[in-house]
C-alpha positions as CSV (number, residue, x, y, z in Angstrom):
1,M,-16.1,-6.8,39.9
2,K,-17.3,-6.7,43.3
3,L,-15.6,-9.5,45.3
4,K,-19.4,-11.0,46.1
5,N,-19.2,-11.5,42.4
6,L,-16.0,-13.3,42.6
7,L,-16.8,-15.5,45.2
8,F,-20.0,-16.3,44.2
9,S,-18.5,-17.1,40.3
10,K,-16.1,-19.6,42.4
11,N,-18.5,-21.2,44.2
12,K,-17.1,-19.9,47.5
13,N,-19.0,-19.4,50.9
14,R,-15.6,-18.1,52.7
15,F,-12.4,-15.9,52.1
16,Y,-9.2,-15.2,53.9
17,L,-8.1,-11.9,55.1
18,M,-4.2,-11.6,55.6
19,H,-1.6,-8.7,56.9
20,L,1.3,-7.8,55.0
21,S,3.1,-6.8,58.3
22,Y,6.3,-7.6,60.1
23,G,4.3,-7.1,63.6
24,K,3.9,-3.8,65.6
25,E,7.2,-4.4,67.5
26,D,9.4,-4.1,64.6
27,K,9.0,-0.3,63.7
28,E,12.3,-0.4,61.2
29,K,11.0,-3.3,59.5
30,A,7.8,-2.0,58.7
31,T,9.1,0.9,56.9
32,R,10.5,-1.8,54.2
33,L,6.6,-3.1,53.5
34,P,6.5,-1.5,50.1
35,N,9.1,-3.9,49.5
36,L,7.9,-7.0,50.8
37,W,4.6,-6.1,48.7
38,N,6.6,-5.7,45.6
39,F,8.7,-9.2,46.6
40,S,5.2,-10.6,47.1
41,L,3.7,-9.5,44.1
42,G,6.5,-10.8,41.8
43,E,7.0,-14.1,43.4
44,S,3.3,-14.7,43.4
45,L,3.8,-15.5,46.9
46,I,1.7,-15.0,50.5
47,G,3.2,-15.9,53.8
48,L,3.9,-16.5,57.8
49,D,6.2,-16.8,59.4
50,L,7.0,-17.0,63.5
51,T,10.9,-18.4,63.0
52,N,12.1,-18.4,66.7
53,Y,9.0,-20.8,67.2
54,V,8.2,-22.6,63.9
55,K,11.5,-24.2,62.4
56,D,10.1,-26.6,60.1
57,D,7.3,-27.7,57.7
58,W,4.0,-26.7,60.5
59,P,2.3,-30.1,59.9
60,K,5.8,-31.6,61.3
61,A,6.8,-29.3,64.1
62,R,3.1,-28.3,65.1
63,N,3.0,-30.6,68.0
64,S,6.6,-29.5,69.3
65,A,5.8,-26.1,68.5
66,R,2.7,-25.9,70.3
67,K,3.9,-26.4,73.7
68,S,6.5,-23.2,73.1
69,L,4.0,-21.4,71.6
70,I,1.3,-21.7,74.6
71,D,4.2,-21.1,77.1
72,H,5.5,-17.9,75.4
73,H,1.4,-16.9,75.4
74,L,1.4,-17.2,71.5
75,Q,-1.1,-19.8,71.1
76,G,-3.3,-17.6,68.6
77,W,-0.7,-18.3,66.1
78,I,-1.4,-22.1,66.4
79,G,-4.8,-21.4,64.5
80,Q,-3.2,-19.2,61.9
81,F,-0.6,-21.7,61.3
82,D,-3.6,-24.4,61.0
83,K,-5.7,-22.2,58.6
84,F,-2.8,-21.5,56.2
85,C,-2.0,-25.4,55.7
86,T,-4.4,-27.5,54.1
87,K,-6.1,-30.2,55.8
88,I,-5.0,-29.1,59.2
89,C,-8.4,-27.9,60.3
90,S,-11.9,-27.5,59.0
91,D,-11.0,-23.3,58.2
92,S,-7.8,-24.8,56.2
93,M,-7.1,-22.8,53.0
94,E,-7.4,-24.9,50.0
95,I,-6.1,-24.7,46.7
96,G,-8.8,-22.2,44.6
97,D,-9.5,-20.2,48.0
98,I,-9.3,-16.2,48.1
99,V,-7.2,-14.4,49.8
100,L,-7.8,-10.6,50.4
101,I,-4.0,-9.0,51.0
102,L,-4.3,-6.2,53.3
103,E,-2.3,-3.4,54.9
104,G,-3.3,-2.5,58.0
105,Q,-7.2,-2.9,59.0
106,R,-8.0,0.1,56.1
107,H,-6.5,-1.0,52.4
108,L,-6.2,-3.7,50.0
109,L,-3.7,-4.3,48.6
110,G,-4.8,-7.6,46.1
111,V,-6.8,-10.1,45.6
112,A,-5.4,-13.9,45.4
113,E,-6.4,-17.3,44.5
114,V,-4.2,-20.1,46.2
115,T,-2.3,-22.3,43.5
116,T,-0.5,-24.4,45.8
117,G,-0.1,-26.3,49.4
118,H,1.7,-25.0,52.4
119,K,5.8,-24.9,51.9
120,Y,8.6,-24.3,54.4
121,Q,11.0,-22.2,52.7
122,P,13.3,-20.8,55.2
123,E,15.9,-19.6,52.2
124,L,13.1,-17.0,51.6
125,A,13.7,-15.4,54.5
126,E,17.3,-15.8,54.7
127,S,18.0,-14.8,51.2
128,R,16.1,-11.4,51.8
129,G,17.8,-10.8,54.9
130,G,14.7,-11.7,57.0
131,D,12.4,-9.3,54.9
132,F,10.1,-12.4,53.7
133,F,8.5,-15.1,55.4
134,D,9.7,-18.8,55.7
135,H,6.1,-20.5,55.4
136,V,4.7,-19.8,52.4
137,R,1.9,-20.3,49.8
138,G,1.8,-19.6,45.9
139,V,-1.2,-17.6,44.5
140,S,-2.2,-16.1,41.5
141,W,-3.1,-12.2,41.7
142,H,-6.5,-12.5,40.5
143,P,-7.3,-10.4,37.0
144,E,-10.9,-9.3,38.4
145,G,-9.2,-8.1,41.8
146,R,-6.4,-6.2,40.7
147,K,-3.2,-6.0,42.3
148,F,-2.8,-2.6,43.6
149,D,0.6,-0.5,43.5
150,F,1.6,0.0,47.6
151,D,0.9,4.2,47.0
152,E,-2.1,3.2,45.4
153,R,-3.8,0.7,47.7
154,L,-7.5,0.6,47.9
155,E,-9.4,2.4,51.0
156,I,-11.9,-0.4,52.5
157,P,-14.3,-0.1,55.2
158,I,-12.3,-0.3,58.6
159,I,-12.3,-4.3,59.8
160,E,-12.9,-3.9,63.3
161,G,-11.0,-6.7,65.4
162,F,-8.6,-7.9,62.7
163,V,-5.2,-8.4,64.6
164,N,-4.3,-11.5,63.6
165,T,-2.0,-12.0,60.4
166,L,-4.9,-14.5,59.3
167,D,-8.1,-14.8,59.6
168,I,-11.4,-16.3,58.1
169,V,-14.6,-14.8,56.9
170,K,-17.8,-16.8,56.6
171,M,-20.4,-16.0,54.9
172,G,-23.1,-14.5,57.0
173,T,-21.1,-12.9,59.1
174,T,-21.0,-8.8,59.7
175,R,-17.0,-9.1,58.0
176,W,-18.9,-10.7,55.1
177,S,-21.4,-8.1,54.7
178,T,-19.0,-5.2,55.0
179,L,-16.2,-6.6,52.6
180,T,-18.3,-8.4,49.8
181,P,-19.6,-5.2,48.2
182,I,-16.5,-3.9,47.8
183,E,-15.5,-3.2,44.1
184,M,-12.2,-4.6,43.5
185,R,-11.0,-2.3,40.6
186,S,-10.2,1.4,40.8
């Protein structure tokens, strides 16, 4: 099934891209990406974290974290958390939204449908030695867009300029026309 068929069947005119990553700075953790992906698959979770700055449920912490993020030149994270949490802004993820989980800018790992609202769960990161995220959303892995083993991830057209962890893709954009023809099964 093509991504566009899935989106049209769900009456969606947008979807999200989400990097599975630890950031460029943490090369040691980056070697553990396959473990991160396997945990995400097994627990049916996607997530964000910025543990030094966002230490509570985002809607509660937003005002206090905002100043610190701006002061540390991390204001881009404000929009990412706003998108990740339900009803914060017009681009916020809702239950039923589709998320493409990517490794880098060229590989699709899986296609998820959001099933829960945002939850702050610091125990997830703590119990895994920092190897998961503390802001999470439950997902179901879409049967039409199968989950790929990390070593068998699907190569897709390069997504220029996707450098954040989370972004929205809307109908009518270049990213939409580039990504929606993807055949989601190998």
